[in-house]
C-alpha positions in Angstrom: 0.0 0.0 0.0 1.6 3.3 -1.2 0.6 5.9 1.3 1.4 9.5 0.9 2.4 11.7 3.8 0.6 15.1 3.8 0.8 17.7 6.6 2.5 15.1 8.9 -0.4 12.7 8.6 -0.7 9.4 6.8 -3.2 9.9 4.0 -3.5 6.9 1.7 -6.2 8.5 -0.4 -4.0 11.4 -1.6 -3.1 11.2 -5.3 0.7 11.1 -5.8 0.4 13.9 -8.3 -1.5 16.2 -5.9 0.7 18.9 -4.4 -0.5 20.9 -1.4 0.8 24.4 -0.9 1.6 25.8 2.5 -1.0 28.3 3.6 0.6 29.6 6.8 4.2 29.8 8.1 4.9 30.8 11.7 8.3 31.8 12.8 9.7 32.6 16.3 11.7 35.5 15.2 14.3 36.2 17.9 17.3 33.9 17.4 15.5 31.8 14.9 15.4 34.4 12.1 17.8 37.0 13.4 20.3 37.7 16.2 20.7 39.2 18.7 17.4 38.8 20.5 15.4 41.9 20.9 15.9 42.0 24.7 19.6 42.2 24.1 19.4 45.4 22.0 20.0 48.9 23.3 17.1 50.9 21.9 15.0 50.4 18.8 16.7 49.2 15.6 18.0 51.9 13.3 19.4 52.0 9.8 23.1 52.7 10.0 25.5 53.4 7.1 27.6 50.2 6.6 30.7 52.2 5.9 30.6 53.7 9.4 31.1 50.2 10.9 34.1 47.9 10.8 32.2 44.7 9.8 33.4 41.6 8.0 32.0 40.8 4.6 30.1 37.9 6.1 28.4 40.1 8.7 27.7 42.8 6.1 26.0 40.2 3.9 23.9 38.9 6.8 23.0 42.5 8.0 22.1 44.0 4.7 18.8 45.7 4.2 16.7 46.8 1.2 18.4 50.2 1.6 21.7 50.2 -0.3 24.7 50.7 1.9 22.7 50.4 5.1 22.6 47.8 7.9 20.3 47.5 10.8 21.9 48.1 14.2 20.9 49.1 17.8 22.1 52.5 19.2 25.4 50.9 20.3 26.0 49.9 16.6 25.5 46.2 17.2 24.4 44.8 13.9 21.2 42.8 13.6 21.9 39.9 11.3 19.6 37.4 9.7 20.6 33.7 9.8 21.5 32.3 6.3 19.0 29.5 6.5 16.2 31.8 7.6 17.0 34.2 4.8 16.7 31.4 2.3 13.5 30.0 3.8 11.9 33.5 3.8 12.9 34.0 0.2 11.2 30.7 -0.8 7.7 31.6 0.6 
């Protein structure tokens, strides 16, 4: 008996050619999508010119925003970075 697995449940009546699309994705944001956690920040996040910080290329890539040349930091200039896997997952949905 060829049973298909759909939504974590055994569903032997599902046609193998049927594809179900995800309708909802829920993320626990702090330290799952980005770091540091919000309680570890000093003040609200702000856009900061990347050139004003001494960040490695890896950190710059993970801290980039939609604003060219800007990164997101707290008021002590700690960058807020997105985990690589989280960035990929979010770009896929």
